[in-house]
C-alpha angles and dihedrals in degrees: 000000000000090000091055092048089051090050090050091052093047091046092053093046094050099042102029087225121128101169096097132023121234094268094052092045090049091051091047095050095043091048092049091050092051092047091050096046094045096037090230136120121234118247107203095179096062108004117190093203126028121195122206115197127188103219092201098055099017088229115143145193133186139208124213117209111239121246120231121211116193133186142113126280131214123207109204100175133051124238098049117120121215093229129029118285111269092210114015114217138156105309091021101087131124136046128304132238090257090055095047091051101033097046092047092051093045093051094048093047094043092238131157101224143346145208124215131211130178133182097253127320139252124226118269091251095047128091123230107217138154115051092344135238121297115248143159134205121208110207116199125216095000119189090201129043103194130069131192106232094211094049091047093050091048091049090055092047092048093047092050098040090246093304095111127041136176127220126209097349116186144158108269139194128231095268092059091047091051090052091055091050091051095049118119099176124177116237133223117214137189112208131176118206136189118204131195092231137056114278103231134164092279090057092048093049092049093050093049090049090069090077109115098010128130123233128212103217123186113199105284116254090234093063100035092107090063104024132066113254104245142127119257128192111221133174127227102212099190142351122197131177110231097180140336143186133184096298104001132075135176117208137193109214127185114193142171118267112278097028116143101223098185091055091048085060102039101029093225093240091312097311090120119052128222103021136169098239095049096043093049093038092228138123110248127200118199106221094184142337125206130183106225101177142011103200 
């Protein structure tokens, strides 16, 4: 601090100027030099690159503002996790959705690393169809700040063998990213079930009656290793029967964000109440589950 004061005093004495101290004059002259050599104007409101200079040693460092890429992703094949496997094992090989998307964005933007965020997640064995699920990728230390949406989408398709796609990708600002983080969208699911009893009119009436009810869902046993054990109250907005046969039925279910649909069907040993299997006193097999819409 004393050294800077001494430089200020010397600067004033030598130049006869007292409008800026040494630090401000140094910043002004360095900034002017950088602007001139790069033929660019400084933007102090949202700078893309920030230089930090130690005036005593003249050593420097710089920070590059990350680039955010937003869009919606589609998952067209089962068996792909959204995030990397925590403990790879037989049947748990291959990259995740976040890796297919994040690595593609990082490569195209010339970045060093990335972080990935999506509005919720589907199960590994579920498809994500319709308009896709909102996401953003934060690319650190990018050397480029623009991305061609078609080239990016193709890169994701090529990396995933066509199993993952992105819709309407674009460079986004902080406000758009904040909106994605605040989203609590309801989801629409298609699920096909097989029951060990005949699906008659009583079964159909009971299933339809779940529209508008609230569930009491204790953290599912399958995610207890990574989720806090607690009870959540979730609403089933609507249940429709798309088709049915003697022992098989396909349902359209719209539910509040955070609802565990599989457990609503199976009951998870009583951890979700009410549930279809327990109320009908039948064993239910989930043949498939697809996410059709993230509203």
